[in-house]
C-alpha positions in Angstrom: 0.1 -0.1 -0.1 2.8 2.4 0.6 4.8 2.0 -2.8 1.0 2.5 -4.2 0.7 5.8 -2.9 4.4 6.9 -3.0 4.6 6.0 -6.7 2.4 9.0 -7.2 4.0 11.2 -5.3 7.7 10.2 -5.9 9.6 12.5 -9.0 12.7 13.3 -10.0 12.9 15.5 -6.9 12.3 13.2 -4.7 13.5 9.9 -5.7 17.6 11.0 -4.8 15.9 12.6 -1.2 14.8 9.1 -0.7 17.9 7.3 -1.1 20.0 9.8 0.8 17.3 9.7 3.9 17.7 5.7 3.9 21.0 6.0 3.5 21.1 8.8 6.4 18.7 6.6 8.6 20.6 3.6 7.9 23.6 5.1 9.2 22.2 6.4 12.8 20.1 3.3 13.3 23.7 1.8 13.2 24.8 3.0 16.3 23.4 0.7 19.1 23.0 0.9 22.9 22.3 -2.2 24.9 19.2 -2.7 26.6 17.8 -6.0 28.9 17.6 -9.1 27.9 19.5 -9.2 25.0 18.0 -5.8 22.9 19.2 -2.9 22.0 18.2 0.4 21.3 18.9 2.8 18.4 17.8 5.9 16.7 15.0 5.8 14.3 14.6 8.2 11.8 10.8 7.7 11.0 9.7 11.0 11.9 12.4 12.4 9.8 11.7 10.2 6.8 8.4 10.7 6.8 8.3 14.7 7.1 10.8 15.3 4.1 9.5 11.8 2.3 6.1 12.3 2.9 4.4 9.0 5.2 3.9 6.5 2.1 7.7 6.9 1.0 8.7 7.6 4.3 7.9 4.0 5.3 9.3 2.6 2.1 12.6 4.4 2.9 11.9 3.0 6.7 11.4 -0.7 5.2 14.3 -0.3 2.8 16.9 0.4 5.5 15.4 -2.8 8.0 15.7 -4.8 4.7 19.1 -4.3 4.2 20.5 -4.5 8.0 18.1 -7.6 8.6 19.4 -9.3 5.1 22.8 -8.0 4.8 24.2 -6.8 7.9 22.3 -9.9 10.7 21.1 -6.9 12.4 17.7 -7.7 13.8 17.2 -10.9 12.4 14.8 -12.4 9.3 12.0 -13.6 11.7 12.2 -10.1 13.2 12.0 -8.1 10.3 8.1 -8.3 10.3 8.1 -6.7 13.9 11.2 -4.3 12.9 9.1 -3.3 10.4 5.4 -2.8 11.8 7.6 -0.9 15.0 9.8 1.0 13.3 8.2 1.9 9.6 4.5 1.7 10.6 4.3 2.9 14.3 7.6 4.9 14.6 7.0 6.6 10.4 3.3 6.6 10.3 2.2 6.7 14.1 5.4 9.9 14.4 4.1 11.5 11.0 0.5 11.5 12.0 1.1 13.0 15.5 3.6 15.6 13.8 0.8 16.7 11.4 -1.4 17.2 14.1 0.7 19.1 16.0 2.0 21.1 13.5 -2.2 21.6 12.5 -3.1 22.8 16.1 0.2 24.8 16.4 0.7 26.7 13.3 3.5 25.7 10.6 5.9 28.4 12.3 6.0 25.7 15.5 6.9 22.5 13.2 10.6 22.1 14.8 9.0 21.8 18.2 6.5 19.7 16.6 9.5 17.6 15.0 11.0 17.3 18.5 8.1 16.2 19.9 6.9 13.6 17.5 10.2 12.3 16.5 10.9 11.6 20.7 7.5 9.9 21.3 7.6 8.3 18.1 11.0 6.2 19.2 9.3 5.3 22.8 5.5 4.3 21.2 8.3 2.3 18.1 10.2 0.6 21.8 6.7 0.1 24.0 5.1 -1.9 21.5 8.8 -4.0 20.8 8.7 -4.8 24.5 5.1 -5.4 24.5 5.6 -7.8 21.3 8.3 -9.9 23.4 6.5 -9.8 26.7 3.3 -11.7 24.9 6.0 -13.9 23.0 7.4 -14.9 26.7 10.4 -14.0 25.4 10.8 -11.7 28.5 8.4 -10.5 31.2 6.5 -7.9 29.7 6.8 -5.2 32.7 10.7 -5.5 32.8 11.2 -5.2 29.1 8.6 -2.2 28.9 10.7 -0.6 31.7 13.8 -0.7 30.4 12.8 0.1 26.6 10.7 3.0 27.3 13.3 4.0 29.9 16.6 3.4 27.5 14.6 4.8 24.4 12.9 8.0 26.3 16.3 9.0 26.4 17.3 8.2 22.7 14.4 10.0 21.8 15.4 12.9 23.3 18.3 13.2 20.8 16.2 11.6 18.1 14.0 14.6 18.6 16.9 17.2 18.8 18.2 15.9 15.8 15.4 15.7 13.9 14.5 19.4 14.7 18.1 20.5 13.9 18.2 19.0 10.3 15.0 20.2 9.5 15.6 23.5 10.4 19.1 23.5 8.5 16.9 22.3 5.6 14.4 24.8 6.1 16.9 27.3 5.6 19.5 25.8 2.9 16.5 24.0 0.9 13.2 24.7 1.5 11.2 24.1 -1.0 11.9 20.6 0.4 9.8 21.4 2.8 7.2 23.7 1.4 5.3 21.1 0.0 4.8 19.0 3.4 2.9 22.3 4.5 -0.3 21.2 2.4 
C-alpha cells in the first residue's frame, strides 16, 4: 500500500531525497545501545523520513533500511523483520508523522520544529514500547521489566533523536526550503 501511494508522489526531485534519507537513517540506526534481555536501542529516523518524503515514501525508506540491515548485516534477524517493520516503519514513521501533522495543525506551521522534536521523541518511545509488548506477549521476556527497560532507554534516545530531527529540519528549512514547502499542505 505504501509503494502504491508513494509511486504517485515520487518524482525526479524526491527520488534522490529518498535515497539520501534512507542512507542517513541506515547510518544512524547502526549506533546501538544495549538494553535488557539481549535487546538494543538505536535511533529510528521515522519522523524525519516521513516529514521529508511524505508518510508513504517514509515507510518505504524505513522498510528498505530494515531489510538491508537484516539481510546483509544480520542486524535484527529475519524472523524479527516483520516486527521491526511494524514497530519502526508503521508505528515509528506513520504514527510519528500523524503526531507531527496533528501538532503542526494545532500550533501552526511556524512551530513545526518543536512539533518535529516532540513527535520524533514520542515515536521512538512508542516503537520501543510496542517491541517490549511483543517480546512480553511472545514469552521471551517478562513484559513489565522489558517495557520499563525499553521505554526508559528509548526515552533518552528519543530526546537525542528529537533534537537531531528538529535541527536537521531547521537546516533544511534554511538551505533548501523548497524540500519542506510541499509538507505544509
